[in-house]
C-alpha positions as CSV (number, residue, x, y, z in Angstrom):
1,M,20.0,2.0,-8.6
2,R,22.7,2.6,-7.6
3,Q,24.5,1.6,-4.7
4,S,23.7,3.8,-1.6
5,V,27.1,4.3,-0.1
6,M,30.7,4.0,-1.3
7,T,33.1,1.0,-0.6
8,A,34.7,3.1,1.8
9,E,31.8,4.0,3.7
10,L,31.3,0.1,4.0
11,D,34.8,-0.3,5.2
12,S,34.5,2.5,7.7
13,T,31.1,1.7,9.0
14,G,30.5,-1.9,8.0
15,G,32.1,-3.8,11.0
16,A,30.4,-1.9,13.5
17,S,27.2,-3.3,12.1
18,P,27.1,-6.5,10.3
19,F,23.4,-6.1,9.5
20,L,23.9,-3.1,8.4
21,R,26.6,-4.4,5.4
22,H,23.7,-6.1,4.5
23,Q,21.6,-3.7,3.8
24,R,24.0,-1.5,2.3
25,E,24.7,-4.3,-0.2
26,H,21.2,-3.5,-2.2
27,L,21.8,-1.6,-5.3
28,C,19.1,1.1,-4.4
29,V,19.0,4.5,-2.9
30,D,17.2,3.9,0.4
31,C,18.9,0.6,2.0
32,G,21.4,1.2,4.8
33,H,21.3,4.8,5.8
34,V,21.4,5.4,9.7
35,H,18.9,8.3,10.8
36,L,18.6,7.4,14.3
37,G,22.0,6.9,15.4
38,G,23.2,10.3,16.0
39,P,22.4,12.9,18.2
40,A,18.9,13.8,19.2
41,S,18.8,17.2,18.6
42,T,21.1,19.4,15.7
43,A,20.8,22.4,14.2
44,G,22.4,24.7,11.4
45,P,22.1,28.1,10.2
46,H,19.0,27.2,8.5
47,H,17.6,24.1,9.8
48,R,16.5,22.1,13.3
49,K,16.4,18.5,13.2
50,Q,14.9,16.9,16.3
51,R,14.4,13.2,17.0
52,F,11.3,11.9,18.7
53,G,11.0,8.3,19.6
54,A,11.8,6.3,15.9
55,G,11.3,9.5,13.6
56,T,12.6,13.0,13.0
57,I,11.4,16.0,12.2
58,V,13.9,18.9,10.2
59,R,12.3,22.0,10.1
60,S,13.3,25.4,8.6
61,A,14.5,27.5,11.0
62,R,13.0,30.6,9.1
63,G,9.2,31.8,9.2
64,P,6.1,29.8,10.3
65,I,6.0,26.2,9.0
66,T,3.7,26.4,5.9
67,E,4.2,23.2,4.0
68,L,4.9,19.7,5.4
69,H,6.3,16.4,4.1
70,I,5.5,13.2,5.5
71,V,7.6,9.9,4.7
72,P,6.0,7.2,6.7
73,H,7.2,3.9,5.4
74,G,10.9,4.9,4.0
75,G,12.5,3.6,6.8
76,T,15.0,0.4,6.7
77,E,15.8,0.4,10.3
78,L,15.7,-2.2,12.8
79,P,16.0,-2.1,17.1
80,D,19.3,-3.1,18.3
81,D,17.9,-5.7,20.6
82,L,16.1,-7.3,17.8
83,I,19.5,-7.3,15.6
84,A,21.1,-8.9,18.7
85,E,19.1,-11.9,19.1
86,T,19.0,-12.6,15.2
87,D,21.0,-15.2,14.1
88,P,23.8,-13.8,12.0
89,E,23.0,-16.3,9.2
90,N,19.7,-14.7,9.1
91,F,20.7,-11.2,8.7
92,Q,20.4,-11.4,4.7
93,P,17.0,-13.1,4.5
94,L,16.1,-10.4,7.2
95,A,17.8,-7.3,5.1
96,E,16.0,-8.5,2.1
97,L,12.7,-8.7,3.7
98,V,12.9,-4.8,5.3
99,H,14.1,-4.0,1.5
100,Q,10.8,-5.6,0.0
101,N,8.7,-4.2,2.1
102,V,9.8,-0.1,2.1
103,D,8.4,2.4,0.2
104,L,11.2,1.8,-2.4
105,G,12.5,5.6,-3.3
106,T,11.3,7.4,-0.4
107,G,14.0,7.4,1.5
108,A,16.0,9.0,-0.8
109,I,13.2,11.6,-1.5
110,Y,13.1,12.4,2.1
111,R,16.8,13.4,2.2
112,R,16.7,15.2,-1.0
113,L,14.1,17.5,0.8
114,V,15.7,17.3,4.0
115,D,18.7,18.3,2.3
116,D,16.5,21.5,0.6
117,V,15.6,22.4,4.3
118,R,19.3,22.4,5.4
119,S,20.5,24.5,2.4
120,G,18.2,27.1,3.3
121,A,16.4,26.8,-0.1
122,A,12.9,25.8,1.5
123,E,11.6,28.3,4.2
124,G,9.0,27.3,6.2
125,V,9.3,23.4,5.2
126,A,9.3,20.6,7.8
127,V,9.9,17.1,7.0
128,A,8.9,14.5,8.8
129,G,10.2,11.0,8.5
130,F,9.6,7.3,10.4
131,H,12.8,5.4,10.2
132,L,11.9,2.3,12.0
133,S,11.0,-0.9,9.2
134,R,7.3,-1.1,8.7
135,L,8.0,-4.5,9.1
136,L,7.3,-3.9,12.9
137,I,5.4,-0.5,13.2
138,D,3.3,0.9,10.2
139,A,3.3,4.6,10.9
140,N,0.7,5.7,8.4
141,R,-2.3,3.6,10.3
142,A,-4.7,5.4,13.3
143,S,-5.5,2.3,15.1
144,L,-3.6,-0.5,17.2
145,E,-3.9,-3.2,15.3
146,G,-2.8,-1.3,12.0
147,Q,0.2,-0.1,13.6
148,L,1.3,-3.4,14.9
149,P,0.9,-5.5,11.7
150,N,1.0,-9.3,12.4
151,D,2.5,-9.9,8.4
152,P,4.2,-7.8,5.8
153,Y,3.3,-7.1,3.0
154,V,5.5,-9.2,1.2
155,G,7.1,-12.2,2.7
156,S,6.9,-14.1,6.6
157,A,7.0,-12.5,9.9
158,E,8.9,-15.7,10.7
159,L,12.3,-14.0,11.7
160,Y,11.0,-11.2,13.8
161,Q,7.6,-12.7,14.9
162,T,8.4,-13.7,18.2
163,Y,10.0,-10.2,18.9
164,L,7.3,-8.3,17.9
165,R,4.7,-10.3,20.0
166,R,7.2,-9.5,22.9
167,R,8.3,-5.9,22.2
168,G,5.5,-5.0,19.5
169,R,3.2,-3.0,22.3
170,D,6.2,-1.3,24.1
171,L,7.9,-0.3,20.7
172,R,4.8,1.5,19.7
173,H,4.7,3.3,22.9
174,E,8.3,4.3,22.5
175,A,9.2,4.6,19.0
176,L,6.0,5.6,17.3
177,L,3.6,7.5,19.5
178,P,6.2,10.4,20.3
179,W,6.9,10.9,16.5
180,L,3.1,11.3,15.9
181,A,2.6,13.9,18.8
182,A,5.4,15.8,17.1
183,V,3.7,15.6,13.5
184,D,0.2,16.2,15.4
185,E,2.1,19.2,16.8
186,V,3.0,21.1,13.5
187,L,0.1,20.5,11.9
188,E,-2.1,21.9,14.7
189,S,0.6,25.1,13.8
190,M,-0.4,25.4,10.7
191,D,-4.2,26.4,9.2
192,S,-6.3,25.7,6.0
193,R,-3.4,27.9,4.1
194,G,-0.8,24.9,4.5
195,I,-0.2,21.8,2.8
196,V,0.9,18.3,3.8
197,Y,2.3,16.3,1.3
198,H,2.4,12.4,2.0
199,H,4.9,10.6,-0.1
200,H,4.3,6.8,-0.8
201,T,5.5,4.2,-3.8
202,Y,3.4,0.9,-4.4
203,D,4.3,-2.2,-5.9
204,V,3.6,-3.3,-9.3
205,L,0.9,-5.9,-8.6
206,S,-0.4,-6.2,-5.1
207,M,1.3,-8.4,-3.2
208,S,-0.8,-8.7,-0.1
209,P,-4.7,-7.3,-0.9
210,R,-6.0,-5.4,2.1
211,P,-9.8,-4.1,2.7
212,W,-8.7,-0.8,0.7
213,D,-7.2,-2.3,-2.3
214,R,-9.4,-2.6,-5.5
215,G,-6.8,-3.6,-7.9
216,V,-5.8,-6.9,-6.4
217,A,-5.3,-8.9,-10.1
218,A,-4.1,-6.1,-12.3
219,K,-0.8,-3.7,-13.2
220,R,-1.2,-0.7,-10.9
221,P,-1.2,2.2,-12.9
222,A,2.2,4.3,-13.1
223,F,0.9,6.4,-10.0
224,Q,-2.2,7.2,-8.1
225,L,-3.5,10.0,-5.8
226,I,-6.1,10.1,-3.1
227,W,-9.0,12.6,-2.8
228,K,-11.8,10.7,-0.5
229,R,-10.7,10.9,3.0
230,P,-12.2,7.8,5.4
231,S,-14.1,8.4,8.7
232,L,-12.4,7.2,12.0
233,D,-14.7,4.1,11.8
234,G,-12.9,3.5,8.0
235,V,-16.2,4.2,6.4
236,I,-16.3,6.5,2.9
237,D,-19.9,7.1,2.6
238,D,-20.5,9.2,-0.8
239,R,-23.9,10.2,0.3
240,V,-22.1,12.4,2.8
241,P,-20.3,15.7,1.1
242,D,-16.9,16.0,2.3
243,P,-14.7,18.4,0.6
244,G,-11.7,15.7,0.7
245,L,-8.1,16.1,1.4
246,A,-7.9,19.0,-1.1
247,P,-10.2,20.8,-3.7
248,L,-10.9,18.0,-6.3
249,A,-10.1,20.1,-9.4
250,D,-6.7,20.8,-7.8
251,V,-5.8,17.1,-7.4
252,E,-7.2,16.3,-11.1
253,D,-4.5,19.2,-11.8
254,V,-1.6,17.5,-9.9
255,R,-3.1,14.2,-12.0
256,R,-2.2,16.2,-15.4
257,R,1.0,17.2,-14.2
258,I,2.4,14.6,-13.1
259,R,1.3,12.2,-16.2
260,A,3.0,14.8,-18.0
261,F,6.4,14.4,-16.1
262,L,6.4,10.9,-16.3
263,E,6.2,10.5,-20.2
264,R,8.5,13.6,-20.6
265,E,11.2,13.1,-18.1
266,I,11.2,9.7,-17.3
267,G,10.3,8.5,-20.8
268,L,7.2,6.4,-20.1
269,S,4.9,5.7,-22.8
270,N,1.9,5.5,-20.5
271,G,2.2,7.9,-17.2
272,N,-1.7,8.0,-16.6
273,G,-2.6,7.7,-13.3
274,D,-5.9,7.5,-11.1
275,I,-7.4,9.0,-8.1
276,D,-8.7,6.9,-5.7
277,Y,-7.8,3.6,-7.6
278,P,-6.6,0.8,-6.8
279,L,-6.3,2.0,-3.2
280,L,-8.7,3.8,-1.2
281,L,-7.2,5.7,2.1
282,P,-7.1,3.8,5.3
283,V,-7.4,5.9,8.5
284,M,-4.6,7.5,9.0
285,P,-3.3,9.1,12.1
286,F,-2.8,12.8,10.4
287,K,-5.1,15.5,11.4
288,G,-6.7,16.5,8.6
289,S,-7.0,13.7,7.1
290,R,-10.1,12.2,7.8
291,R,-13.9,13.0,7.8
292,G,-14.9,15.6,10.2
293,D,-11.7,16.9,11.3
294,P,-11.7,20.6,11.4
295,P,-11.8,22.6,8.4
296,S,-9.1,24.7,10.0
297,L,-6.6,22.1,9.5
298,P,-4.3,22.2,6.5
299,Q,-4.6,20.4,3.0
300,H,-3.3,17.1,2.0
301,L,-2.0,15.8,-1.1
302,V,-1.5,11.5,-0.9
303,Y,0.6,10.1,-3.7
304,D,1.6,6.5,-4.5
305,L,4.1,6.4,-7.2
306,R,4.7,2.4,-8.6
307,K,8.1,1.2,-7.4
308,D,9.5,0.5,-10.6
309,I,9.5,4.0,-12.2
310,L,12.2,6.3,-10.3
311,A,15.0,3.8,-11.2
312,T,18.1,6.3,-10.5
313,D,19.4,8.9,-8.1
314,E,19.1,11.8,-10.7
315,Q,15.2,10.4,-11.3
316,I,14.5,11.2,-7.9
317,R,16.4,14.5,-7.7
318,A,14.4,15.6,-10.9
319,W,11.1,14.2,-8.9
320,V,11.7,16.5,-5.8
321,L,12.9,19.5,-7.9
322,D,10.2,19.8,-10.3
323,G,7.4,18.9,-8.0
324,P,5.0,17.7,-10.7
325,W,2.8,16.5,-7.4
326,R,2.8,20.2,-5.4
327,L,-0.8,21.0,-5.5
328,G,-1.8,24.6,-7.0
329,G,1.5,25.0,-8.8
330,A,3.1,25.7,-5.7
331,R,6.8,26.2,-5.5
332,R,9.4,24.7,-2.7
333,G,8.4,26.6,0.5
334,G,4.6,26.7,-0.3
335,A,5.0,29.7,-2.9
336,R,3.6,29.6,-6.0
337,A,4.5,32.4,-9.1
338,G,2.5,35.3,-9.3
339,G,0.9,37.3,-12.3
340,D,3.9,39.4,-12.6
341,G,6.7,36.5,-12.5
342,A,7.4,37.1,-8.6
343,V,6.6,34.9,-6.2
344,S,3.8,34.8,-3.8
345,A,2.9,33.0,-0.7
346,Y,0.6,30.1,-1.6
347,F,-3.0,30.0,0.1
348,G,-4.4,26.9,-1.2
């Protein structure tokens, strides 16, 4: 992966934040980008951006929202007070730990999606990103215990554990809950015709087994899709009918299109992926993703792409623009081509 910023940017901004400079030294497209340092709200001719806690929502200024993108694990930022109490000698190992635990590539996916909204190319689209590192807050979990993880997926919590024990619950209320409430508000404004995309990447091998991980010992497939929804207590009972996150036939179609993209555009010899393997879906805080949620809520498409696959910014750009992960062949803005070649509204 290429460096995320140029040397001139480091010279002009790195001196103000030595920790940020350590992040930006990574050869990737994710590390060292600041999303929480600017005004809480901004607007342009095609978009409106709002900050809620440690997350942002960037939405199209035209039309109702019919398509929502959620990027909960792309954040690489840490609170200023944690950085202030960290020994500068530990900035580099702490930056490495943040880097190892991010959903690598999803920060760049977030920026590509936001660029589309800002340019006016994605009407009716909203992009929700949570920007604090998942070392401190897991924005993709519904329970208190899940949102404040005791240990990272990779490495040790030694460098920040004391801080998290002291500040974790307050950080959850200040940084996470306002963003989750704002995302829920967008979800409630949509209906069953809308689509919600969850963008994730996972490690080549399981680095820290979790109860929902069923492929601990094996190399993970190139990608996986999620169809089965858990109940609020985390149980998936296959004896009880459930429509899943989206129609299974549509999820199978996405599976075929992602495999074709990975083999054609990325050059993988085996771009095959699975559904509901190796990971089952943990209970997420987002409406419509749990069994028993009202059928009036939008459909969800959740994917995990292996972290070693999108190796360049150009490949990430192609992943976003081609959109093989889209349900029903939908184009940007929740539209798909009609039979006469015109673009018609996509209704799932």
